C-alpha positions as CSV (number, residue, x, y, z in Angstrom):
1,X,0.0,0.0,0.0
2,X,1.3,3.4,-0.9
3,X,0.9,6.5,1.3
4,X,-1.5,9.3,0.2
5,X,1.4,11.8,0.2
6,X,3.3,9.7,-2.3
7,X,0.2,9.3,-4.6
8,X,-0.4,13.1,-4.7
9,X,3.1,13.8,-6.0
10,X,3.5,14.2,-9.7
11,X,5.6,11.5,-11.3
12,X,9.1,12.8,-12.0
13,X,9.5,14.0,-15.6
14,X,12.1,12.5,-17.8
15,X,14.8,14.9,-19.0
16,X,13.7,14.4,-22.6
17,X,10.2,15.6,-21.7
18,X,11.2,18.8,-20.0
19,X,12.9,20.6,-22.9
20,X,10.1,19.5,-25.3
21,X,7.6,21.5,-23.3
22,X,9.9,24.5,-23.3
23,X,10.5,24.0,-27.0
24,X,6.8,23.8,-27.7
25,X,6.2,27.0,-25.7
26,X,9.1,28.7,-27.5
27,X,7.8,27.6,-30.8
28,X,4.3,29.0,-30.1
29,X,5.8,32.3,-28.9
30,X,7.9,32.5,-32.0
31,X,4.9,31.8,-34.3
32,X,2.9,34.4,-32.5
33,X,5.7,37.0,-32.8
34,X,6.0,36.3,-36.6
35,X,2.3,36.4,-37.1
36,X,1.9,39.8,-35.4
37,X,4.9,41.5,-36.9
38,X,5.7,39.9,-40.3
39,X,3.6,42.1,-42.4
40,X,4.8,45.3,-40.7
41,X,8.5,44.3,-41.2
42,X,7.9,43.4,-44.9
43,X,6.1,46.7,-45.6
44,X,8.8,48.7,-43.8
45,X,11.4,47.1,-46.0
46,X,9.3,47.9,-49.1
47,X,9.1,51.5,-47.9
48,X,12.9,51.5,-47.6
49,X,13.1,50.6,-51.3
50,X,13.4,46.8,-51.4
51,X,11.7,44.8,-54.1
52,X,9.2,42.1,-53.1
53,X,11.7,39.2,-53.2
54,X,14.4,41.1,-51.3
55,X,11.8,42.2,-48.7
56,X,10.7,38.5,-48.3
57,X,14.3,37.4,-47.8
58,X,15.2,40.1,-45.4
59,X,11.9,39.7,-43.4
60,X,12.7,36.0,-42.9
61,X,16.3,36.8,-42.0
62,X,15.1,39.4,-39.5
63,X,13.0,36.9,-37.6
64,X,15.7,34.2,-37.8
65,X,18.3,36.7,-36.4
66,X,16.0,37.9,-33.6
67,X,14.6,34.5,-32.6
68,X,18.1,33.1,-32.6
69,X,19.1,35.4,-29.8
70,X,19.0,33.7,-26.4
71,X,18.6,37.0,-24.6
72,X,15.8,38.4,-26.7
73,X,13.0,39.7,-24.5
74,X,9.7,41.1,-25.8
75,X,8.7,44.0,-23.5
76,X,5.8,45.2,-25.6
77,X,4.5,45.0,-29.2
78,X,5.5,48.6,-29.9
79,X,9.1,48.1,-28.6
80,X,9.4,44.8,-30.4
81,X,8.2,46.4,-33.6
82,X,10.9,49.1,-33.4
83,X,13.5,46.5,-32.6
84,X,12.5,44.3,-35.6
85,X,12.5,47.3,-37.9
86,X,15.9,48.3,-36.8
87,X,17.2,44.7,-37.3
88,X,15.6,44.6,-40.7
89,X,17.1,48.0,-41.7
90,X,20.6,46.9,-40.5
91,X,20.3,43.7,-42.5
92,X,19.3,45.7,-45.6
93,X,22.2,48.0,-45.1
94,X,24.5,45.0,-44.9
95,X,23.0,43.6,-48.1
96,X,23.4,47.0,-49.8
97,X,27.0,47.1,-48.8
98,X,27.6,43.7,-50.3
99,X,25.6,44.1,-53.4
100,X,25.0,47.8,-54.0
101,X,21.4,47.0,-55.2
102,X,19.4,49.5,-53.2
103,X,20.1,53.2,-52.5
104,X,18.6,54.6,-49.3
105,X,17.8,58.2,-49.9
106,X,16.4,59.4,-46.6
107,X,17.8,59.1,-43.1
108,X,16.7,56.1,-41.1
109,X,15.2,58.4,-38.4
110,X,13.1,60.3,-41.0
111,X,11.9,57.0,-42.5
112,X,10.9,55.7,-39.0
113,X,8.9,58.8,-38.4
114,X,7.2,58.4,-41.8
115,X,6.4,54.7,-40.9
116,X,5.1,55.6,-37.4
117,X,2.9,58.4,-39.0
118,X,1.7,56.0,-41.7
119,X,1.1,52.8,-39.7
120,X,0.4,54.4,-36.3
121,X,-0.7,52.0,-33.6
122,X,-1.3,49.3,-36.3
123,X,2.1,47.6,-36.2
124,X,1.5,45.7,-39.5
125,X,0.2,48.6,-41.6
126,X,-2.9,46.6,-42.5
127,X,-5.4,49.3,-41.7
128,X,-3.5,51.9,-43.7
129,X,-3.1,49.5,-46.7
130,X,-6.9,48.8,-46.6
131,X,-7.7,52.5,-46.4
132,X,-5.5,53.1,-49.4
133,X,-7.2,50.4,-51.4
134,X,-10.6,51.8,-50.6
135,X,-9.5,55.3,-51.5
136,X,-7.9,54.1,-54.7
137,X,-11.3,52.7,-55.8
138,X,-12.8,56.2,-55.3
139,X,-10.6,57.7,-58.0
140,X,-11.8,58.0,-61.5
141,X,-11.0,55.2,-63.9
142,X,-8.5,57.4,-65.8
143,X,-6.7,58.3,-62.6
144,X,-6.5,54.6,-61.5
145,X,-5.2,53.6,-64.9
146,X,-2.6,56.4,-64.9
147,X,-1.3,55.3,-61.4
148,X,-1.3,51.6,-62.4
149,X,0.7,52.4,-65.5
150,X,3.1,54.5,-63.6
151,X,3.7,52.4,-60.5
152,X,2.8,48.9,-61.5
153,X,4.1,49.0,-65.1
154,X,6.7,51.7,-64.5
155,X,5.5,53.5,-67.7
156,X,6.9,56.9,-68.5
157,X,4.7,60.0,-68.4
158,X,4.8,60.2,-72.2
159,X,3.6,56.6,-72.4
160,X,0.8,57.3,-69.9
161,X,-0.3,60.4,-71.8
162,X,-0.3,58.4,-75.0
163,X,-2.4,55.6,-73.5
164,X,-4.9,58.2,-72.1
165,X,-5.0,60.4,-75.2
166,X,-3.5,63.4,-73.3
167,X,-0.1,65.2,-73.3
168,X,2.8,64.2,-71.0
169,X,2.1,67.4,-69.0
170,X,-1.6,66.4,-68.7
171,X,-0.5,62.9,-67.4
172,X,1.7,64.5,-64.8
173,X,-1.1,66.8,-63.6
174,X,-3.6,63.9,-63.5
175,X,-1.3,61.8,-61.4
176,X,-0.5,64.7,-59.0
177,X,-4.2,65.3,-58.5
178,X,-4.9,61.6,-58.0
179,X,-2.0,61.3,-55.4
180,X,-3.3,64.3,-53.6
181,X,-6.8,62.8,-53.5
182,X,-5.4,59.5,-52.1
183,X,-3.4,61.3,-49.5
184,X,-6.5,63.4,-48.4
185,X,-8.8,60.3,-48.4
186,X,-6.4,58.2,-46.3
187,X,-5.8,61.1,-43.8
188,X,-9.6,61.5,-43.5
189,X,-9.9,57.8,-42.8
190,X,-7.7,58.2,-39.7
191,X,-9.3,61.3,-38.3
């Protein structure tokens, strides 16, 4: 017969079981961190001038670098977002030094201020991107076409003017007005 005190004790855990629980917890925390911040890091890298594939690679490298640190502590989502952006920016700068593929025109501090103003409390930038999409749909068909030609197809103003049956100067004015309408619409969305 065993004593009640002995029955109430938990059986000793094997050493192999203990790290697995910690590993599972770490894995869940890592997945949660990536889920919450991945889009924001990727958009930040795109804002810095990276193409989509480079932003994908650097975003992945950012999380590998941060999650590989034994002393990484997440104090808050806002602090973690800043730390991830700084890590991503440093990785991009290292890549630029190696390959000279991207030229950063603004200072990192100014870019961070733009990002904070654009994304605000939404660390991923999803809300701002959705607002921009809605505002884009409110533009005239000609304005949407002009902006698509310019930014998606990288067409020249002359080519845009020709496609729309207007002069190069007219295309420039149309795109300036459209961008101003987008800016105003997005700003109104966040008021």
